[in-house]
N, CA, C and O of each residue as an XYZ file, in Angstrom:
644
protein
N     -12.360    -12.843     45.801
C     -11.966    -11.458     45.750
C     -13.053    -10.591     46.452
O     -14.251    -10.763     46.227
N     -12.594     -9.680     47.288
C     -13.587     -8.868     48.129
C     -13.995     -7.680     47.268
O     -13.192     -7.066     46.565
N     -15.317     -7.386     47.367
C     -15.881     -6.270     46.598
C     -15.824     -5.058     47.489
O     -16.691     -4.913     48.351
N     -14.787     -4.116     47.323
C     -14.689     -2.999     48.157
C     -15.325     -1.778     47.394
O     -15.134     -1.563     46.197
N     -16.080     -1.026     48.200
C     -16.762      0.178     47.653
C     -15.800      1.381     47.908
O     -15.305      1.545     49.023
N     -15.554      2.178     46.917
C     -14.814      3.355     47.082
C     -15.680      4.470     47.632
O     -16.898      4.465     47.448
N     -15.051      5.433     48.313
C     -15.890      6.495     48.841
C     -16.730      7.214     47.773
O     -17.748      7.815     48.118
N     -16.366      7.175     46.573
C     -17.033      7.884     45.527
C     -17.947      6.908     44.701
O     -18.500      7.260     43.659
N     -18.059      5.696     45.230
C     -18.911      4.717     44.503
C     -20.390      5.028     44.715
O     -20.837      5.225     45.845
N     -21.123      5.069     43.647
C     -22.537      5.300     43.708
C     -23.246      4.087     43.051
O     -22.740      3.549     42.067
N     -24.376      3.665     43.567
C     -24.999      2.530     43.077
C     -25.423      2.734     41.599
O     -25.667      3.874     41.205
N     -25.517      1.702     40.794
C     -25.954      1.834     39.419
C     -27.417      2.294     39.346
O     -28.267      1.957     40.170
N     -27.630      3.066     38.326
C     -28.972      3.623     38.113
C     -29.662      2.833     37.009
O     -29.037      2.330     36.076
N     -30.984      2.749     37.161
C     -31.802      2.123     36.099
C     -31.687      3.032     34.830
O     -31.230      4.173     34.880
N     -32.125      2.448     33.723
C     -32.094      3.146     32.433
C     -32.937      4.449     32.531
O     -32.541      5.497     32.021
N     -34.088      4.350     33.190
C     -34.955      5.520     33.341
C     -34.302      6.565     34.165
O     -34.360      7.758     33.867
N     -33.658      6.090     35.242
C     -32.987      7.040     36.132
C     -31.786      7.740     35.457
O     -31.506      8.918     35.683
N     -31.060      6.907     34.573
C     -29.957      7.508     33.855
C     -30.459      8.587     32.866
O     -29.786      9.599     32.669
N     -31.628      8.375     32.253
C     -32.256      9.368     31.326
C     -32.589     10.628     32.176
O     -32.337     11.757     31.757
N     -33.137     10.404     33.331
C     -33.409     11.558     34.196
C     -32.211     12.320     34.708
O     -32.263     13.536     34.895
N     -31.160     11.616     34.928
C     -29.913     12.178     35.337
C     -29.308     13.043     34.174
O     -28.797     14.137     34.417
N     -29.375     12.560     32.984
C     -28.933     13.310     31.805
C     -29.769     14.556     31.641
O     -29.228     15.626     31.364
N     -31.057     14.450     31.803
C     -31.957     15.581     31.678
C     -31.651     16.613     32.750
O     -31.629     17.811     32.466
N     -31.408     16.154     34.016
C     -31.117     17.057     35.125
C     -29.725     17.686     34.907
O     -29.568     18.863     35.233
N     -28.729     16.997     34.390
C     -27.479     17.610     34.068
C     -27.662     18.764     33.039
O     -27.048     19.823     33.167
N     -28.461     18.545     32.094
C     -28.706     19.622     31.123
C     -29.386     20.800     31.766
O     -29.040     21.956     31.519
N     -30.392     20.480     32.625
C     -31.158     21.546     33.292
C     -30.232     22.383     34.241
O     -30.350     23.606     34.313
N     -29.321     21.693     34.955
C     -28.371     22.365     35.834
C     -27.307     23.141     35.074
O     -26.800     24.159     35.545
N     -26.988     22.652     33.922
C     -25.953     23.307     33.081
C     -26.454     24.652     32.481
O     -25.669     25.552     32.183
N     -27.801     24.744     32.318
C     -28.397     25.961     31.742
C     -28.355     27.125     32.664
O     -28.171     28.259     32.222
N     -28.526     26.875     33.989
C     -28.482     27.964     35.021
C     -28.256     27.222     36.354
O     -28.524     26.031     36.515
N     -27.755     28.007     37.261
C     -27.530     27.459     38.663
C     -28.863     27.085     39.233
O     -29.845     27.816     39.097
N     -28.896     25.926     39.882
C     -30.095     25.407     40.520
C     -29.732     24.987     41.977
O     -28.576     24.759     42.336
N     -30.814     24.908     42.771
C     -30.624     24.445     44.157
C     -31.209     23.032     44.227
O     -31.961     22.609     43.349
N     -30.849     22.324     45.281
C     -31.241     20.973     45.421
C     -32.753     20.828     45.498
O     -33.329     19.972     44.827
N     -33.399     21.655     46.308
C     -34.911     21.551     46.425
C     -35.596     21.779     45.105
O     -36.611     21.138     44.831
N     -35.092     22.652     44.285
C     -35.676     22.903     42.957
C     -35.465     21.699     42.040
O     -36.388     21.315     41.322
N     -34.299     21.107     42.044
C     -33.992     19.999     41.222
C     -34.812     18.782     41.678
O     -35.281     18.009     40.844
N     -34.980     18.614     42.954
C     -35.815     17.461     43.517
C     -37.239     17.656     42.944
O     -37.821     16.696     42.441
N     -37.787     18.829     43.008
C     -39.149     19.103     42.488
C     -39.198     18.858     41.011
O     -40.166     18.265     40.535
N     -38.210     19.280     40.256
C     -38.221     19.097     38.840
C     -38.162     17.665     38.500
O     -38.909     17.211     37.633
N     -37.275     16.892     39.162
C     -37.246     15.489     38.930
C     -38.573     14.718     39.117
O     -38.965     13.873     38.313
N     -39.229     15.073     40.236
C     -40.523     14.494     40.466
C     -41.525     14.855     39.413
O     -42.336     14.027     39.000
N     -41.470     16.110     38.971
C     -42.369     16.572     37.893
C     -42.091     15.882     36.599
O     -42.982     15.764     35.758
N     -40.867     15.414     36.409
C     -40.501     14.594     35.240
C     -40.843     13.114     35.387
O     -40.631     12.332     34.459
N     -41.357     12.738     36.516
C     -41.792     11.324     36.732
C     -40.787     10.470     37.524
O     -40.929      9.249     37.586
N     -39.778     11.105     38.127
C     -38.837     10.299     38.981
C     -39.544      9.717     40.213
O     -40.398     10.369     40.814
N     -39.196      8.554     40.559
C     -39.731      7.956     41.831
C     -38.936      8.551     43.021
O     -37.835      9.066     42.827
N     -39.488      8.480     44.236
C     -38.749      8.983     45.363
C     -37.443      8.178     45.579
O     -36.472      8.729     46.097
N     -37.407      6.938     45.205
C     -36.137      6.159     45.293
C     -35.097      6.572     44.309
O     -33.907      6.394     44.571
N     -35.496      7.132     43.155
C     -34.572      7.641     42.145
C     -33.979      9.000     42.426
O     -32.842      9.285     42.051
N     -34.773      9.855     43.103
C     -34.363     11.222     43.310
C     -33.086     11.388     44.099
O     -32.209     12.137     43.668
N     -32.931     10.705     45.268
C     -31.804     10.845     46.045
C     -30.431     10.484     45.354
O     -29.478     11.263     45.390
N     -30.388      9.300     44.744
C     -29.155      9.004     43.979
C     -28.870      9.902     42.823
O     -27.702     10.145     42.517
N     -29.904     10.422     42.146
C     -29.646     11.328     41.082
C     -29.038     12.684     41.643
O     -28.065     13.216     41.108
N     -29.650     13.179     42.706
C     -29.145     14.435     43.345
C     -27.740     14.170     43.831
O     -26.876     15.032     43.673
N     -27.466     12.994     44.428
C     -26.098     12.740     44.879
C     -25.103     12.763     43.744
O     -23.991     13.268     43.901
N     -25.479     12.234     42.627
C     -24.576     12.243     41.409
C     -24.339     13.711     40.945
O     -23.219     14.117     40.635
N     -25.433     14.463     40.917
C     -25.280     15.878     40.497
C     -24.351     16.627     41.380
O     -23.516     17.406     40.920
N     -24.492     16.394     42.635
C     -23.545     17.025     43.626
C     -22.086     16.590     43.381
O     -21.171     17.411     43.319
N     -21.912     15.278     43.246
C     -20.612     14.691     43.098
C     -19.926     15.255     41.793
O     -18.716     15.480     41.767
N     -20.710     15.462     40.771
C     -20.233     15.983     39.468
C     -20.200     17.469     39.411
O     -19.860     18.035     38.372
N     -20.552     18.153     40.522
C     -20.596     19.589     40.682
C     -21.576     20.338     39.878
O     -21.409     21.527     39.606
N     -22.612     19.646     39.491
C     -23.767     20.324     38.814
C     -24.566     21.102     39.897
O     -25.120     22.165     39.615
N     -24.617     20.573     41.105
C     -25.251     21.271     42.260
C     -24.216     21.659     43.214
O     -23.373     20.857     43.616
N     -24.275     22.947     43.601
C     -23.340     23.516     44.570
C     -24.069     24.640     45.318
O     -24.398     25.669     44.728
N     -24.318     24.441     46.617
C     -25.107     25.394     47.414
C     -24.529     26.752     47.404
O     -25.264     27.709     47.162
N     -23.290     26.912     47.642
C     -22.580     28.233     47.675
C     -22.681     28.929     46.346
O     -23.058     30.098     46.257
N     -22.334     28.185     45.305
C     -22.417     28.826     43.959
C     -23.798     29.268     43.600
O     -23.976     30.322     42.990
N     -24.821     28.453     43.979
C     -26.202     28.794     43.733
C     -26.594     30.116     44.542
O     -27.193     31.052     44.012
N     -26.222     30.098     45.790
C     -26.607     31.235     46.679
C     -25.947     32.499     46.166
O     -26.580     33.555     46.198
N     -24.690     32.451     45.685
C     -24.010     33.628     45.165
C     -24.727     34.128     43.860
O     -24.959     35.328     43.711
N     -25.058     33.243     42.968
C     -25.757     33.602     41.774
C     -27.135     34.189     42.033
O     -27.549     35.171     41.417
N     -27.844     33.533     42.991
C     -29.159     33.976     43.362
C     -29.115     35.448     43.954
O     -29.882     36.338     43.587
N     -28.195     35.588     44.846
C     -28.072     36.954     45.528
C     -27.632     37.975     44.494
O     -28.196     39.069     44.479
N     -26.727     37.713     43.685
C     -26.288     38.708     42.674
C     -27.457     39.021     41.767
O     -27.655     40.200     41.472
N     -28.216     38.111     41.317
C     -29.332     38.338     40.455
C     -30.440     39.193     41.167
O     -30.905     40.196     40.626
N     -30.814     38.787     42.313
C     -31.889     39.447     43.047
C     -31.526     40.786     43.601
O     -32.295     41.744     43.518
N     -30.279     40.853     44.202
C     -29.902     42.160     44.826
C     -29.493     43.191     43.778
O     -29.873     44.359     43.857
N     -28.709     42.738     42.792
C     -28.154     43.748     41.851
C     -29.057     43.982     40.633
O     -29.161     45.113     40.159
N     -29.691     42.961     40.135
C     -30.386     43.154     38.888
C     -31.902     43.367     39.074
O     -32.512     44.198     38.402
N     -32.491     42.592     40.007
C     -33.930     42.831     40.352
C     -34.101     43.787     41.428
O     -35.231     44.213     41.667
N     -33.028     44.196     42.149
C     -33.009     45.208     43.117
C     -33.887     44.903     44.328
O     -34.598     45.764     44.844
N     -33.811     43.672     44.751
C     -34.575     43.250     45.925
C     -33.776     43.713     47.187
O     -32.573     43.956     47.097
N     -34.418     43.824     48.297
C     -33.762     44.073     49.579
C     -33.279     42.763     50.172
O     -33.726     41.675     49.811
N     -32.337     42.921     51.105
C     -31.707     41.732     51.755
C     -32.786     40.876     52.435
O     -32.685     39.650     52.399
N     -33.787     41.461     53.035
C     -34.749     40.617     53.789
C     -35.522     39.682     52.843
O     -35.765     38.521     53.171
N     -35.882     40.174     51.728
C     -36.615     39.365     50.690
C     -35.676     38.258     50.164
O     -36.105     37.115     49.999
N     -34.445     38.580     49.911
C     -33.486     37.623     49.358
C     -33.223     36.495     50.436
O     -33.170     35.310     50.106
N     -33.072     36.898     51.664
C     -32.834     35.940     52.739
C     -33.983     34.979     52.882
O     -33.795     33.773     53.039
N     -35.205     35.542     52.825
C     -36.363     34.728     52.994
C     -36.463     33.705     51.878
O     -36.779     32.547     52.152
N     -36.206     34.083     50.622
C     -36.254     33.152     49.498
C     -35.162     32.074     49.555
O     -35.363     30.939     49.125
N     -34.004     32.464     50.098
C     -32.899     31.484     50.192
C     -33.270     30.438     51.264
O     -33.014     29.247     51.089
N     -33.875     30.896     52.372
C     -34.268     30.008     53.523
C     -35.339     29.037     53.050
O     -35.334     27.871     53.445
N     -36.291     29.520     52.177
C     -37.317     28.682     51.655
C     -36.741     27.524     50.862
O     -37.315     26.437     50.786
N     -35.626     27.788     50.297
C     -34.987     26.791     49.418
C     -34.118     25.814     50.208
O     -33.441     24.976     49.614
N     -34.130     25.913     51.562
C     -33.496     25.062     52.498
C     -31.954     25.020     52.253
O     -31.346     23.952     52.335
N     -31.366     26.127     51.968
C     -29.893     26.166     51.809
C     -29.232     26.243     53.153
O     -29.788     26.840     54.075
N     -28.116     25.685     53.293
C     -27.349     25.777     54.573
C     -26.971     27.276     54.910
O     -26.739     28.102     54.027
N     -26.930     27.546     56.218
C     -26.694     28.905     56.675
C     -25.373     29.443     56.136
O     -25.264     30.631     55.831
N     -24.371     28.577     56.019
C     -23.004     29.070     55.501
C     -23.137     29.432     53.993
O     -22.524     30.402     53.546
N     -23.888     28.703     53.251
C     -24.103     28.994     51.871
C     -24.811     30.342     51.713
O     -24.434     31.152     50.866
N     -25.871     30.583     52.561
C     -26.575     31.862     52.476
C     -25.708     33.070     52.837
O     -25.769     34.106     52.175
N     -24.885     32.925     53.913
C     -24.013     33.938     54.279
C     -22.994     34.245     53.173
O     -22.699     35.405     52.886
N     -22.481     33.212     52.581
C     -21.548     33.376     51.462
C     -22.213     34.096     50.275
O     -21.616     34.982     49.663
N     -23.484     33.692     49.955
C     -24.145     34.398     48.876
C     -24.466     35.776     49.157
O     -24.403     36.615     48.259
N     -24.811     36.082     50.356
C     -25.136     37.451     50.753
C     -23.930     38.398     50.665
O     -24.110     39.611     50.562
N     -22.775     37.888     50.701
C     -21.563     38.680     50.729
C     -21.166     39.197     49.349
O     -20.198     39.949     49.228
N     -21.899     38.804     48.311
C     -21.556     39.270     46.939
C     -21.810     40.736     46.741
O     -21.229     41.354     45.849
N     -22.661     41.298     47.552
C     -23.004     42.744     47.432
C     -22.560     43.481     48.660
O     -23.033     43.189     49.758
N     -21.640     44.455     48.505
C     -21.172     45.163     49.695
C     -22.182     46.299     50.054
O     -23.074     46.629     49.272
N     -22.009     46.848     51.205
C     -22.995     47.858     51.802
C     -23.080     49.080     50.859
O     -24.178     49.583     50.619
N     -21.973     49.552     50.335
C     -21.969     50.740     49.527
C     -22.920     50.507     48.283
O     -23.761     51.351     47.975
N     -22.763     49.411     47.632
C     -23.536     49.177     46.418
C     -25.020     48.929     46.870
O     -25.951     49.400     46.217
N     -25.203     48.235     47.916
C     -26.605     47.981     48.404
C     -27.332     49.254     48.739
O     -28.487     49.439     48.355
N     -26.657     50.145     49.462
C     -27.300     51.319     49.874
C     -27.523     52.345     48.661
O     -28.448     53.157     48.629
N     -26.619     52.204     47.744
C     -26.821     52.997     46.488
C     -28.019     52.544     45.710
O     -28.710     53.380     45.128
N     -28.310     51.239     45.666
C     -29.457     50.658     44.985
C     -30.726     51.076     45.770
O     -31.724     51.484     45.175
N     -30.670     50.973     47.029
C     -31.836     51.396     47.868
C     -32.157     52.866     47.681
O     -33.322     53.247     47.569
N     -31.166     53.656     47.650
C     -31.330     55.117     47.451
C     -31.978     55.342     46.080
O     -32.934     56.109     45.966
N     -31.462     54.680     45.046
C     -32.023     54.868     43.667
C     -33.526     54.420     43.681
O     -34.391     55.095     43.124
N     -33.790     53.281     44.328
C     -35.199     52.789     44.398
C     -36.120     53.830     45.129
O     -37.268     54.028     44.733
N     -35.613     54.455     46.154
C     -36.373     55.424     46.955
C     -36.603     56.679     46.091
O     -37.710     57.218     46.062
N     -35.577     57.131     45.404
C     -35.653     58.292     44.499
C     -36.744     58.019     43.401
O     -37.631     58.830     43.134
N     -36.596     56.825     42.804
C     -37.602     56.525     41.685
C     -38.954     56.550     42.198
O     -39.828     57.117     41.543
N     -39.228     55.966     43.353
C     -40.622     55.897     43.938
C     -41.059     57.312     44.298
O     -42.232     57.638     44.116
N     -40.171     58.168     44.801
C     -40.543     59.533     45.166
C     -40.985     60.236     43.871
O     -42.024     60.895     43.841
N     -40.175     60.086     42.790
C     -40.587     60.717     41.561
C     -41.971     60.291     41.057
O     -42.769     61.088     40.564
N     -42.203     58.968     41.216
C     -43.488     58.427     40.714
C     -44.651     58.861     41.570
O     -45.793     58.787     41.115
N     -44.417     59.318     42.807
C     -45.406     59.804     43.690
C     -45.565     61.313     43.672
O     -46.297     61.873     44.489
N     -44.900     61.962     42.765
C     -45.107     63.404     42.626
C     -43.894     64.259     43.027
O     -43.896     65.473     42.823
N     -42.880     63.635     43.584
C     -41.661     64.350     43.876
C     -41.603     65.132     45.212
O     -40.523     65.584     45.592
N     -42.692     65.298     45.908
C     -42.678     66.116     47.137
C     -42.840     65.111     48.311
O     -43.730     64.262     48.303
N     -41.979     65.238     49.278
C     -41.909     64.269     50.395
C     -42.888     64.648     51.503
O     -42.456     65.132     52.549
N     -44.121     64.454     51.320
C     -45.151     64.690     52.360
C     -45.189     63.474     53.285
O     -44.541     62.462     53.017
N     -45.933     63.577     54.348
C     -46.057     62.398     55.244
C     -46.719     61.193     54.564
O     -46.346     60.038     54.769
N     -47.705     61.524     53.757
C     -48.419     60.498     52.980
C     -47.427     59.792     51.988
O     -47.359     58.564     51.954
N     -46.704     60.549     51.229
C     -45.738     60.024     50.330
C     -44.659     59.212     51.033
O     -44.234     58.161     50.552
N     -44.232     59.715     52.167
C     -43.214     59.004     53.020
C     -43.779     57.664     53.399
O     -43.099     56.646     53.277
N     -45.019     57.644     53.859
C     -45.656     56.347     54.211
C     -45.731     55.382     53.055
O     -45.445     54.196     53.215
N     -46.114     55.876     51.885
C     -46.243     55.014     50.688
C     -44.836     54.563     50.278
O     -44.676     53.410     49.876
N     -43.825     55.405     50.359
C     -42.476     54.983     50.059
C     -41.973     53.928     50.939
O     -41.391     52.948     50.473
N     -42.181     54.094     52.247
C     -41.739     53.096     53.193
C     -42.453     51.736     52.945
O     -41.816     50.682     52.925
N     -43.792     51.796     52.757
C     -44.544     50.583     52.430
C     -43.977     49.824     51.174
O     -43.832     48.602     51.161
N     -43.675     50.635     50.136
C     -43.158     50.101     48.872
C     -41.813     49.457     49.127
O     -41.625     48.298     48.759
N     -40.871     50.149     49.737
C     -39.522     49.652     49.979
C     -39.549     48.432     50.877
O     -38.747     47.524     50.663
N     -40.418     48.356     51.862
C     -40.483     47.194     52.767
C     -40.975     45.975     51.933
O     -40.536     44.841     52.119
N     -41.929     46.290     50.988
C     -42.431     45.184     50.202
C     -41.411     44.657     49.231
O     -41.541     43.533     48.745
N     -40.369     45.464     48.929
C     -39.310     45.061     48.040
C     -38.272     44.310     48.861
O     -37.348     43.760     48.262
N     -38.352     44.246     50.194
C     -37.429     43.502     51.025
C     -36.413     44.307     51.706
O     -35.441     43.752     52.218
N     -36.567     45.570     51.749
C     -35.590     46.437     52.511
C     -36.090     46.544     54.001
O     -37.289     46.616     54.269
N     -35.163     46.548     54.888
C     -35.538     46.635     56.345
C     -35.833     48.102     56.674
O     -35.350     49.013     56.000
N     -36.635     48.311     57.724
C     -36.960     49.702     57.999
C     -35.763     50.418     58.521
O     -35.707     51.637     58.359
N     -34.783     49.776     59.143
C     -33.584     50.475     59.587
C     -32.768     50.929     58.390
O     -32.208     52.026     58.393
N     -32.696     50.068     57.342
C     -31.930     50.424     56.112
C     -32.660     51.599     55.416
O     -32.021     52.544     54.955
N     -33.941     51.529     55.351
C     -34.706     52.585     54.699
C     -34.545     53.909     55.417
O     -34.372     54.958     54.796
N     -34.611     53.833     56.833
C     -34.407     55.054     57.598
C     -33.010     55.680     57.395
O     -32.843     56.899     57.433
N     -32.000     54.784     57.176
C     -30.627     55.283     56.935
C     -30.564     56.041     55.615
O     -29.770     56.969     55.460
N     -31.395     55.644     54.675
C     -31.346     56.350     53.304
C     -32.285     57.524     53.298
O     -31.934     58.578     52.768
N     -33.520     57.384     53.891
C     -34.467     58.485     53.766
C     -34.262     59.474     54.840
O     -34.765     60.591     54.719
N     -33.531     59.146     55.935
C     -33.280     60.148     56.984
C     -34.357     60.420     57.854
O     -34.228     61.246     58.757
Protein backbone atom coordinates (compact mmCIF):
# COMPACT_ATOMS: atom_id res chain seq x y z
CA UNK A 1 0.00 0.00 0.00
CA UNK A 2 1.36 3.39 -1.03
CA UNK A 3 1.82 6.09 1.61
CA UNK A 4 0.28 9.23 0.10
CA UNK A 5 0.72 12.57 1.78
CA UNK A 6 -2.28 14.83 1.74
CA UNK A 7 -1.73 18.54 1.06
CA UNK A 8 -2.57 19.23 4.70
CA UNK A 9 -0.27 16.55 6.07
CA UNK A 10 2.27 17.85 8.54
CA UNK A 11 5.08 15.76 9.92
CA UNK A 12 4.67 14.44 13.45
CA UNK A 13 6.09 16.60 16.21
CA UNK A 14 8.19 15.45 19.12
CA UNK A 15 6.66 15.54 22.59
CA UNK A 16 8.61 18.73 23.40
CA UNK A 17 7.48 20.36 20.15
CA UNK A 18 3.85 19.41 20.85
CA UNK A 19 4.13 21.09 24.27
CA UNK A 20 5.56 24.19 22.59
CA UNK A 21 2.75 24.10 20.01
CA UNK A 22 0.14 24.00 22.79
CA UNK A 23 1.85 26.88 24.55
CA UNK A 24 2.00 28.86 21.27
CA UNK A 25 -1.70 28.17 20.61
CA UNK A 26 -2.55 29.62 23.99
CA UNK A 27 -0.26 32.61 23.38
CA UNK A 28 -1.88 33.31 19.99
CA UNK A 29 -5.39 32.85 21.40
CA UNK A 30 -4.81 35.60 23.97
CA UNK A 31 -4.13 38.28 21.35
CA UNK A 32 -3.27 38.55 17.67
CA UNK A 33 0.36 37.73 16.97
CA UNK A 34 2.60 37.94 13.93
CA UNK A 35 4.84 35.17 12.69
CA UNK A 36 8.11 36.93 13.54
CA UNK A 37 6.93 37.53 17.10
CA UNK A 38 5.83 33.92 17.54
CA UNK A 39 9.14 32.67 16.14
CA UNK A 40 11.02 34.82 18.68
CA UNK A 41 8.76 33.64 21.48
CA UNK A 42 9.25 29.98 20.57
CA UNK A 43 13.02 30.39 20.60
CA UNK A 44 12.82 32.15 23.97
CA UNK A 45 10.86 29.14 25.24
CA UNK A 46 13.67 26.83 24.12
CA UNK A 47 12.46 25.62 20.72
CA UNK A 48 15.16 24.47 18.35
CA UNK A 49 15.40 26.00 14.87
CA UNK A 50 14.16 22.67 13.44
CA UNK A 51 11.02 22.81 15.62
CA UNK A 52 10.06 26.43 14.94
CA UNK A 53 9.11 26.04 11.26
CA UNK A 54 6.72 23.10 11.68
CA UNK A 55 5.11 24.72 14.74
CA UNK A 56 4.53 27.98 12.86
CA UNK A 57 3.15 26.01 9.89
CA UNK A 58 0.65 24.29 12.19
CA UNK A 59 -0.37 27.59 13.78
CA UNK A 60 -1.04 29.03 10.30
CA UNK A 61 -2.95 25.92 9.20
CA UNK A 62 -5.10 26.10 12.33
CA UNK A 63 -5.62 29.88 11.79
CA UNK A 64 -3.90 30.93 15.00
CA UNK A 65 -1.60 33.04 12.81
CA UNK A 66 -3.09 35.24 10.10
CA UNK A 67 -1.12 38.17 8.63
CA UNK A 68 -4.13 40.21 7.52
CA UNK A 69 -5.99 39.75 10.78
CA UNK A 70 -2.85 40.72 12.73
CA UNK A 71 -2.23 43.81 10.57
CA UNK A 72 -5.83 44.98 10.98
CA UNK A 73 -5.73 44.55 14.77
CA UNK A 74 -2.31 46.23 15.01
CA UNK A 75 -3.40 49.21 12.89
CA UNK A 76 -6.66 49.64 14.76
CA UNK A 77 -4.86 49.61 18.10
CA UNK A 78 -2.05 51.94 17.12
CA UNK A 79 -3.98 54.38 14.91
CA UNK A 80 -7.19 54.64 16.90
CA UNK A 81 -6.24 53.91 20.48
CA UNK A 82 -2.59 54.92 20.79
CA UNK A 83 -3.09 57.64 18.17
CA UNK A 84 0.06 56.95 16.19
CA UNK A 85 0.52 58.39 12.72
CA UNK A 86 0.51 56.25 9.60
CA UNK A 87 4.27 56.54 9.07
CA UNK A 88 5.05 55.04 12.48
CA UNK A 89 2.50 52.25 12.04
CA UNK A 90 3.85 51.39 8.59
CA UNK A 91 7.39 51.28 9.92
CA UNK A 92 6.45 48.88 12.73
CA UNK A 93 4.50 46.59 10.39
CA UNK A 94 7.42 46.43 7.96
CA UNK A 95 9.81 45.56 10.80
CA UNK A 96 7.56 42.57 11.51
CA UNK A 97 8.10 41.36 7.91
CA UNK A 98 4.42 41.28 7.02
CA UNK A 99 3.48 40.96 3.34
CA UNK A 100 2.65 44.20 1.53
CA UNK A 101 -0.94 43.07 0.92
CA UNK A 102 -1.51 42.42 4.63
CA UNK A 103 -0.09 45.84 5.52
CA UNK A 104 -2.34 47.57 2.97
CA UNK A 105 -5.37 45.69 4.27
CA UNK A 106 -4.48 46.62 7.84
CA UNK A 107 -4.00 50.29 7.03
CA UNK A 108 -7.48 50.40 5.49
CA UNK A 109 -9.18 50.01 8.88
CA UNK A 110 -8.98 53.76 9.52
CA UNK A 111 -10.48 56.11 6.97
CA UNK A 112 -9.07 59.57 6.24
CA UNK A 113 -11.82 61.45 8.07
CA UNK A 114 -11.16 59.62 11.34
CA UNK A 115 -7.38 59.80 10.86
CA UNK A 116 -7.35 63.56 10.32
CA UNK A 117 -9.73 64.07 13.22
CA UNK A 118 -7.27 62.22 15.49
CA UNK A 119 -4.35 64.23 14.10
CA UNK A 120 -6.24 67.47 14.67
CA UNK A 121 -7.04 66.47 18.27
CA UNK A 122 -3.37 65.61 18.90
CA UNK A 123 -2.30 68.98 17.48
CA UNK A 124 -4.83 70.84 19.63
CA UNK A 125 -3.73 68.99 22.78
CA UNK A 126 -0.09 69.79 22.09
CA UNK A 127 -0.92 73.45 21.40
CA UNK A 128 -2.72 73.69 24.76
CA UNK A 129 0.22 72.08 26.54
CA UNK A 130 2.56 74.62 24.96
CA UNK A 131 0.58 77.64 26.13
CA UNK A 132 -2.15 77.92 23.53
CA UNK A 133 -0.57 80.61 21.35
CA UNK A 134 0.69 79.56 17.91
CA UNK A 135 4.06 81.32 17.71
CA UNK A 136 6.76 80.16 15.31
CA UNK A 137 8.56 78.40 18.19
CA UNK A 138 5.37 76.62 19.30
CA UNK A 139 4.66 75.68 15.68
CA UNK A 140 8.15 74.16 15.38
CA UNK A 141 7.67 72.19 18.61
CA UNK A 142 4.25 70.95 17.50
CA UNK A 143 5.63 69.85 14.15
CA UNK A 144 8.49 68.01 15.83
CA UNK A 145 6.12 66.32 18.28
CA UNK A 146 3.65 65.23 15.60
CA UNK A 147 6.40 63.90 13.33
CA UNK A 148 7.75 61.89 16.29
CA UNK A 149 4.26 60.41 16.68
CA UNK A 150 4.42 59.20 13.08
CA UNK A 151 2.44 61.82 11.20
CA UNK A 152 3.81 62.98 7.84
CA UNK A 153 4.65 66.63 7.34
CA UNK A 154 2.11 66.83 4.51
CA UNK A 155 -0.66 65.50 6.78
CA UNK A 156 0.40 67.89 9.55
CA UNK A 157 0.39 70.79 7.09
CA UNK A 158 -3.12 69.85 6.02
CA UNK A 159 -4.32 70.10 9.63
CA UNK A 160 -2.23 73.03 10.87
CA UNK A 161 -2.56 75.09 7.70
